[in-house]
RODREN-600215 format. One record per residue (C-alpha): x, y, z; residue number from 1. Coordinates in steps of 0.001 Angstrom, whole numbers, plus 524288, in hexadecimal, padded with zeros to 5 digits. Example, Ala and Ser with C-alpha at 12.3 -4.5 7.8 and 13.67 -1.06 7.14 Angstrom:
BEGIN
<site><east>8300C</east><north>7EE6C</north><up>81E78</up><vexro>1</vexro></site>
<site><east>83566</east><north>7FBDC</north><up>81BE4</up><vexro>2</vexro></site>
// end
This chain:
BEGIN
<site><east>C6B0D</east><north>A1CE3</north><up>A1C8E</up><vexro>1</vexro></site>
<site><east>C65AB</east><north>A1FB6</north><up>A2A1C</up><vexro>2</vexro></site>
<site><east>C7227</east><north>A23AD</north><up>A3103</up><vexro>3</vexro></site>
<site><east>C7662</east><north>A2DC4</north><up>A26DC</up><vexro>4</vexro></site>
<site><east>C7A3B</east><north>A3AE7</north><up>A2CA2</up><vexro>5</vexro></site>
<site><east>C7AB6</east><north>A4681</north><up>A2350</up><vexro>6</vexro></site>
<site><east>C82B7</east><north>A5258</north><up>A2743</up><vexro>7</vexro></site>
<site><east>C8AC7</east><north>A5D62</north><up>A2199</up><vexro>8</vexro></site>
<site><east>C988F</east><north>A59FE</north><up>A1D9C</up><vexro>9</vexro></site>
<site><east>CA3DA</east><north>A5D3D</north><up>A26B9</up><vexro>10</vexro></site>
<site><east>CB25D</east><north>A5D4A</north><up>A2354</up><vexro>11</vexro></site>
<site><east>CB46E</east><north>A5082</north><up>A2ACB</up><vexro>12</vexro></site>
<site><east>CABC5</east><north>A49B4</north><up>A20A0</up><vexro>13</vexro></site>
<site><east>CB562</east><north>A4C2A</north><up>A15A5</up><vexro>14</vexro></site>
<site><east>CBD45</east><north>A3FBA</north><up>A17B7</up><vexro>15</vexro></site>
<site><east>CB150</east><north>A3717</north><up>A1597</up><vexro>16</vexro></site>
<site><east>CAC37</east><north>A3FCF</north><up>A0A9C</up><vexro>17</vexro></site>
<site><east>CB965</east><north>A3EE9</north><up>A03C3</up><vexro>18</vexro></site>
<site><east>CB917</east><north>A2FFF</north><up>A04BE</up><vexro>19</vexro></site>
<site><east>CAB46</east><north>A2F34</north><up>9FF1D</up><vexro>20</vexro></site>
<site><east>CAEB0</east><north>A386A</north><up>9F413</up><vexro>21</vexro></site>
<site><east>CBB8A</east><north>A3149</north><up>9F17C</up><vexro>22</vexro></site>
<site><east>CB412</east><north>A24AB</north><up>9EEF6</up><vexro>23</vexro></site>
<site><east>CAAA6</east><north>A2BEC</north><up>9E5EE</up><vexro>24</vexro></site>
<site><east>CB5C7</east><north>A3201</north><up>9DE35</up><vexro>25</vexro></site>
<site><east>CBD97</east><north>A2568</north><up>9DCFB</up><vexro>26</vexro></site>
<site><east>CB28C</east><north>A1BEF</north><up>9DA16</up><vexro>27</vexro></site>
<site><east>CA673</east><north>A238F</north><up>9D60B</up><vexro>28</vexro></site>
<site><east>CA1A3</east><north>A2D4C</north><up>9CC12</up><vexro>29</vexro></site>
<site><east>C9A3D</east><north>A36AD</north><up>9D4F7</up><vexro>30</vexro></site>
<site><east>CA638</east><north>A3F71</north><up>9D49D</up><vexro>31</vexro></site>
<site><east>CADFD</east><north>A41FE</north><up>9C860</up><vexro>32</vexro></site>
<site><east>CBA3D</east><north>A4463</north><up>9D073</up><vexro>33</vexro></site>
<site><east>CC4E7</east><north>A3A8F</north><up>9CD74</up><vexro>34</vexro></site>
<site><east>CCD9E</east><north>A3C61</north><up>9D959</up><vexro>35</vexro></site>
<site><east>CC7AC</east><north>A3CCC</north><up>9E6F7</up><vexro>36</vexro></site>
<site><east>CCA2B</east><north>A49AC</north><up>9EDE1</up><vexro>37</vexro></site>
<site><east>CD1A1</east><north>A4A1D</north><up>9FA93</up><vexro>38</vexro></site>
<site><east>CCAD4</east><north>A4C91</north><up>A077B</up><vexro>39</vexro></site>
<site><east>CCFD3</east><north>A5AA5</north><up>A07BA</up><vexro>40</vexro></site>
<site><east>CC98B</east><north>A5D0F</north><up>9FA5F</up><vexro>41</vexro></site>
<site><east>CBCAD</east><north>A5751</north><up>9FF00</up><vexro>42</vexro></site>
<site><east>CBD02</east><north>A6002</north><up>A0B0A</up><vexro>43</vexro></site>
<site><east>CBF2E</east><north>A6C07</north><up>A028F</up><vexro>44</vexro></site>
<site><east>CB3F4</east><north>A6818</north><up>9F99C</up><vexro>45</vexro></site>
<site><east>CAAFB</east><north>A6621</north><up>A054F</up><vexro>46</vexro></site>
<site><east>CAE8F</east><north>A7355</north><up>A0B07</up><vexro>47</vexro></site>
<site><east>CAC46</east><north>A7A25</north><up>9FDFA</up><vexro>48</vexro></site>
<site><east>C9EB9</east><north>A7424</north><up>9FCCB</up><vexro>49</vexro></site>
<site><east>C9AD3</east><north>A772F</north><up>A0AD0</up><vexro>50</vexro></site>
<site><east>CA0BB</east><north>A84DD</north><up>A0A6B</up><vexro>51</vexro></site>
<site><east>C98DF</east><north>A87B1</north><up>9FE08</up><vexro>52</vexro></site>
<site><east>C8C5A</east><north>A84D8</north><up>A05A2</up><vexro>53</vexro></site>
<site><east>C88E5</east><north>A77A0</north><up>9FFF1</up><vexro>54</vexro></site>
<site><east>C8478</east><north>A6C07</north><up>A0828</up><vexro>55</vexro></site>
<site><east>C8E02</east><north>A60D9</north><up>A0A6A</up><vexro>56</vexro></site>
<site><east>C8961</east><north>A5583</north><up>A12C3</up><vexro>57</vexro></site>
<site><east>C8D7B</east><north>A47F7</north><up>A1706</up><vexro>58</vexro></site>
<site><east>C860D</east><north>A3BBD</north><up>A1ACE</up><vexro>59</vexro></site>
<site><east>C8B8A</east><north>A3390</north><up>A25D5</up><vexro>60</vexro></site>
<site><east>C87C8</east><north>A27FD</north><up>A2E18</up><vexro>61</vexro></site>
<site><east>C847A</east><north>A2B39</north><up>A3C2D</up><vexro>62</vexro></site>
<site><east>C925C</east><north>A26F3</north><up>A3FB1</up><vexro>63</vexro></site>
<site><east>C97C6</east><north>A31A0</north><up>A36BC</up><vexro>64</vexro></site>
<site><east>C9C10</east><north>A2932</north><up>A2B3B</up><vexro>65</vexro></site>
<site><east>C9AA5</east><north>A31A0</north><up>A1F17</up><vexro>66</vexro></site>
<site><east>C92A4</east><north>A2ACA</north><up>A148C</up><vexro>67</vexro></site>
<site><east>C9106</east><north>A357D</north><up>A0A83</up><vexro>68</vexro></site>
<site><east>C90EE</east><north>A43E6</north><up>A0799</up><vexro>69</vexro></site>
<site><east>C89E3</east><north>A4D82</north><up>9FEDA</up><vexro>70</vexro></site>
<site><east>C8AE5</east><north>A5BC3</north><up>9FB7F</up><vexro>71</vexro></site>
<site><east>C85F7</east><north>A6610</north><up>9F246</up><vexro>72</vexro></site>
<site><east>C8EC0</east><north>A6F7B</north><up>9EB2D</up><vexro>73</vexro></site>
<site><east>C8E67</east><north>A794A</north><up>9E03F</up><vexro>74</vexro></site>
<site><east>C8941</east><north>A73EF</north><up>9D377</up><vexro>75</vexro></site>
<site><east>C9081</east><north>A7ED9</north><up>9CC70</up><vexro>76</vexro></site>
<site><east>C968B</east><north>A8B32</north><up>9D1F6</up><vexro>77</vexro></site>
<site><east>C9131</east><north>A9599</north><up>9C8D2</up><vexro>78</vexro></site>
<site><east>C86B3</east><north>A9E25</north><up>9CF14</up><vexro>79</vexro></site>
<site><east>C7B26</east><north>A9978</north><up>9C6F6</up><vexro>80</vexro></site>
<site><east>C7D34</east><north>A8BA1</north><up>9CC42</up><vexro>81</vexro></site>
<site><east>C7C2F</east><north>A8FE8</north><up>9DA85</up><vexro>82</vexro></site>
<site><east>C6EC7</east><north>A89AD</north><up>9DC82</up><vexro>83</vexro></site>
<site><east>C73EE</east><north>A7C66</north><up>9D830</up><vexro>84</vexro></site>
<site><east>C7C53</east><north>A7301</north><up>9DFE6</up><vexro>85</vexro></site>
<site><east>C8285</east><north>A65CF</north><up>9DD5C</up><vexro>86</vexro></site>
<site><east>C81B3</east><north>A5A4A</north><up>9E68C</up><vexro>87</vexro></site>
<site><east>C8BB5</east><north>A4FD0</north><up>9E9C9</up><vexro>88</vexro></site>
<site><east>C89D2</east><north>A4395</north><up>9F1FA</up><vexro>89</vexro></site>
<site><east>C9358</east><north>A38B0</north><up>9F536</up><vexro>90</vexro></site>
<site><east>C90CB</east><north>A2CA5</north><up>9FD88</up><vexro>91</vexro></site>
<site><east>C9A9C</east><north>A231C</north><up>A0336</up><vexro>92</vexro></site>
<site><east>C9AFD</east><north>A169C</north><up>9FB4A</up><vexro>93</vexro></site>
<site><east>C9679</east><north>A0E72</north><up>A0705</up><vexro>94</vexro></site>
<site><east>C8A89</east><north>A1732</north><up>A0948</up><vexro>95</vexro></site>
<site><east>C8548</east><north>A17C5</north><up>9FB65</up><vexro>96</vexro></site>
<site><east>C7748</east><north>A1359</north><up>9F9AA</up><vexro>97</vexro></site>
<site><east>C7398</east><north>A1677</north><up>A07B8</up><vexro>98</vexro></site>
<site><east>C6CE6</east><north>A237D</north><up>A04FA</up><vexro>99</vexro></site>
<site><east>C7832</east><north>A2C01</north><up>A0985</up><vexro>100</vexro></site>
<site><east>C796C</east><north>A3351</north><up>9FCA2</up><vexro>101</vexro></site>
<site><east>C6AD8</east><north>A35BD</north><up>9FBD6</up><vexro>102</vexro></site>
<site><east>C6A11</east><north>A3B56</north><up>A098D</up><vexro>103</vexro></site>
<site><east>C75E6</east><north>A4405</north><up>A074A</up><vexro>104</vexro></site>
<site><east>C701E</east><north>A48FF</north><up>9FA96</up><vexro>105</vexro></site>
<site><east>C62F0</east><north>A4BD1</north><up>A00E0</up><vexro>106</vexro></site>
<site><east>C69AC</east><north>A5489</north><up>A0AD0</up><vexro>107</vexro></site>
<site><east>C7209</east><north>A5B6B</north><up>A0087</up><vexro>108</vexro></site>
<site><east>C65EC</east><north>A5E0A</north><up>9F842</up><vexro>109</vexro></site>
<site><east>C5E8C</east><north>A6375</north><up>A0409</up><vexro>110</vexro></site>
<site><east>C69E6</east><north>A6C2D</north><up>A07F3</up><vexro>111</vexro></site>
<site><east>C6B9B</east><north>A7190</north><up>9FA2E</up><vexro>112</vexro></site>
<site><east>C5D02</east><north>A7441</north><up>9F9BE</up><vexro>113</vexro></site>
<site><east>C5E3A</east><north>A7BE5</north><up>A0675</up><vexro>114</vexro></site>
<site><east>C69C4</east><north>A8394</north><up>A00FA</up><vexro>115</vexro></site>
<site><east>C616C</east><north>A8838</north><up>9F598</up><vexro>116</vexro></site>
<site><east>C6742</east><north>A8096</north><up>9EA54</up><vexro>117</vexro></site>
<site><east>C5DF1</east><north>A7E31</north><up>9DEFE</up><vexro>118</vexro></site>
<site><east>C6496</east><north>A72D2</north><up>9D7F6</up><vexro>119</vexro></site>
<site><east>C6D36</east><north>A6784</north><up>9DBFE</up><vexro>120</vexro></site>
<site><east>C7575</east><north>A6112</north><up>9D18F</up><vexro>121</vexro></site>
<site><east>C7C12</east><north>A53F9</north><up>9D26C</up><vexro>122</vexro></site>
<site><east>C8702</east><north>A504D</north><up>9C91C</up><vexro>123</vexro></site>
<site><east>C87EF</east><north>A417F</north><up>9C9B7</up><vexro>124</vexro></site>
<site><east>C9441</east><north>A3B30</north><up>9C494</up><vexro>125</vexro></site>
<site><east>C9143</east><north>A2FFE</north><up>9BB78</up><vexro>126</vexro></site>
<site><east>C840F</east><north>A2CD8</north><up>9B575</up><vexro>127</vexro></site>
<site><east>C859D</east><north>A1F35</north><up>9BB2C</up><vexro>128</vexro></site>
<site><east>C85F2</east><north>A24AC</north><up>9C91F</up><vexro>129</vexro></site>
<site><east>C780F</east><north>A1FA2</north><up>9CAE1</up><vexro>130</vexro></site>
<site><east>C77CD</east><north>A201C</north><up>9D9BF</up><vexro>131</vexro></site>
<site><east>C7A75</east><north>A2EB7</north><up>9D9BA</up><vexro>132</vexro></site>
<site><east>C70D5</east><north>A3137</north><up>9CEBB</up><vexro>133</vexro></site>
<site><east>C664B</east><north>A296F</north><up>9D5DA</up><vexro>134</vexro></site>
<site><east>C6909</east><north>A3086</north><up>9E2AC</up><vexro>135</vexro></site>
<site><east>C674B</east><north>A3DAD</north><up>9DC14</up><vexro>136</vexro></site>
<site><east>C5AE1</east><north>A3937</north><up>9D51A</up><vexro>137</vexro></site>
<site><east>C554B</east><north>A3491</north><up>9E219</up><vexro>138</vexro></site>
<site><east>C57AA</east><north>A422B</north><up>9E79D</up><vexro>139</vexro></site>
<site><east>C5089</east><north>A48D6</north><up>9DC63</up><vexro>140</vexro></site>
<site><east>C5BDC</east><north>A4C50</north><up>9D372</up><vexro>141</vexro></site>
<site><east>C58FE</east><north>A4BB4</north><up>9C4F2</up><vexro>142</vexro></site>
<site><east>C626B</east><north>A4826</north><up>9BA3C</up><vexro>143</vexro></site>
<site><east>C6749</east><north>A54D6</north><up>9B432</up><vexro>144</vexro></site>
<site><east>C7035</east><north>A4EC3</north><up>9AA1A</up><vexro>145</vexro></site>
<site><east>C7C56</east><north>A46FB</north><up>9A781</up><vexro>146</vexro></site>
<site><east>C898B</east><north>A4BC4</north><up>9A2F8</up><vexro>147</vexro></site>
<site><east>C8FA8</east><north>A4034</north><up>99BE7</up><vexro>148</vexro></site>
<site><east>C9DDA</east><north>A3C7E</north><up>99DDA</up><vexro>149</vexro></site>
<site><east>CA199</east><north>A482A</north><up>9A644</up><vexro>150</vexro></site>
<site><east>CAB36</east><north>A4085</north><up>9AE96</up><vexro>151</vexro></site>
<site><east>CB4F6</east><north>A3599</north><up>9AC8B</up><vexro>152</vexro></site>
<site><east>CB772</east><north>A2D39</north><up>9B880</up><vexro>153</vexro></site>
<site><east>CBA33</east><north>A1EE6</north><up>9BB5B</up><vexro>154</vexro></site>
<site><east>CBD3D</east><north>A1CB8</north><up>9AD05</up><vexro>155</vexro></site>
<site><east>CB028</east><north>A2133</north><up>9A7AE</up><vexro>156</vexro></site>
<site><east>CA8A8</east><north>A2D40</north><up>9A39D</up><vexro>157</vexro></site>
<site><east>C9E8D</east><north>A31BC</north><up>9AD79</up><vexro>158</vexro></site>
<site><east>C9268</east><north>A39D2</north><up>9AB98</up><vexro>159</vexro></site>
<site><east>C8DCE</east><north>A4469</north><up>9B4DE</up><vexro>160</vexro></site>
<site><east>C7F7A</east><north>A4364</north><up>9B86F</up><vexro>161</vexro></site>
<site><east>C7911</east><north>A5016</north><up>9BC6A</up><vexro>162</vexro></site>
<site><east>C6D7A</east><north>A4F9E</north><up>9C5B1</up><vexro>163</vexro></site>
<site><east>C6600</east><north>A5B1F</north><up>9CB3B</up><vexro>164</vexro></site>
<site><east>C5CA2</east><north>A5DCD</north><up>9D667</up><vexro>165</vexro></site>
<site><east>C54F8</east><north>A6A73</north><up>9D7D6</up><vexro>166</vexro></site>
<site><east>C55D2</east><north>A7024</north><up>9E584</up><vexro>167</vexro></site>
<site><east>C4BD3</east><north>A793E</north><up>9EBAD</up><vexro>168</vexro></site>
<site><east>C4458</east><north>A7FED</north><up>9E0C4</up><vexro>169</vexro></site>
<site><east>C4E5D</east><north>A7B76</north><up>9D6C7</up><vexro>170</vexro></site>
<site><east>C4C43</east><north>A82ED</north><up>9CA20</up><vexro>171</vexro></site>
<site><east>C3DED</east><north>A85D6</north><up>9CD34</up><vexro>172</vexro></site>
<site><east>C4175</east><north>A9399</north><up>9D185</up><vexro>173</vexro></site>
<site><east>C4CA2</east><north>A9CFA</north><up>9CFF3</up><vexro>174</vexro></site>
<site><east>C567D</east><north>A9D14</north><up>9DB06</up><vexro>175</vexro></site>
<site><east>C5854</east><north>AA912</north><up>9E35C</up><vexro>176</vexro></site>
<site><east>C6420</east><north>AB00F</north><up>9DD5D</up><vexro>177</vexro></site>
<site><east>C6890</east><north>AB40D</north><up>9EAF9</up><vexro>178</vexro></site>
<site><east>C6906</east><north>AA600</north><up>9F006</up><vexro>179</vexro></site>
<site><east>C75E7</east><north>A9EE1</north><up>9EF4C</up><vexro>180</vexro></site>
<site><east>C74A7</east><north>A90A1</north><up>9F38C</up><vexro>181</vexro></site>
<site><east>C80E5</east><north>A8BDD</north><up>9FA25</up><vexro>182</vexro></site>
<site><east>C8BBF</east><north>A95E0</north><up>9FAB5</up><vexro>183</vexro></site>
<site><east>C9418</east><north>A92C4</north><up>9EED6</up><vexro>184</vexro></site>
<site><east>C8F69</east><north>A9E2C</north><up>9E6AE</up><vexro>185</vexro></site>
<site><east>C8D6E</east><north>AAB82</north><up>9ECA3</up><vexro>186</vexro></site>
<site><east>C8A1C</east><north>AB7B8</north><up>9E508</up><vexro>187</vexro></site>
<site><east>C94F3</east><north>AC1BB</north><up>9E47C</up><vexro>188</vexro></site>
<site><east>C92B9</east><north>ACF03</north><up>9EAA8</up><vexro>189</vexro></site>
// end
């Protein structure tokens, strides 16, 4: 998509982000939420992610129409997980298949690399969510396993597919114990 503009999220984006996520919650399996959150909840979530030092970006048309968003967040909050992050990407139904998700993910991966993360994990809702699985494969993620029947939504059991991408040196070297990617975990004094 040639007119795609990628930029950091701003609070004014939350209305469009909430609408995209609402559709995903109500009709898709990417999220295991059953009830779409309100705009105020989505704003709080965005602020928590950004305040913790993780990247959160949007893709828009040149006219400003928001087509999708992506962010990274904590994979788990315990200290030993601090070099791992989890990605999320959502694209407006009308913009799917246009390369928006791929471009957003490329930027999120690059930013997490720059922040010093060593692993990116994706938890994909539903083993039949082939578009998301293919997107992640295209970006170098490898299948790290499947957790059968971990969610029940839309009248059926759903699997969780785990995919993983090494960042930077990955597990090829030990991380610096004094480096804390993002800002979620800080050593106590």
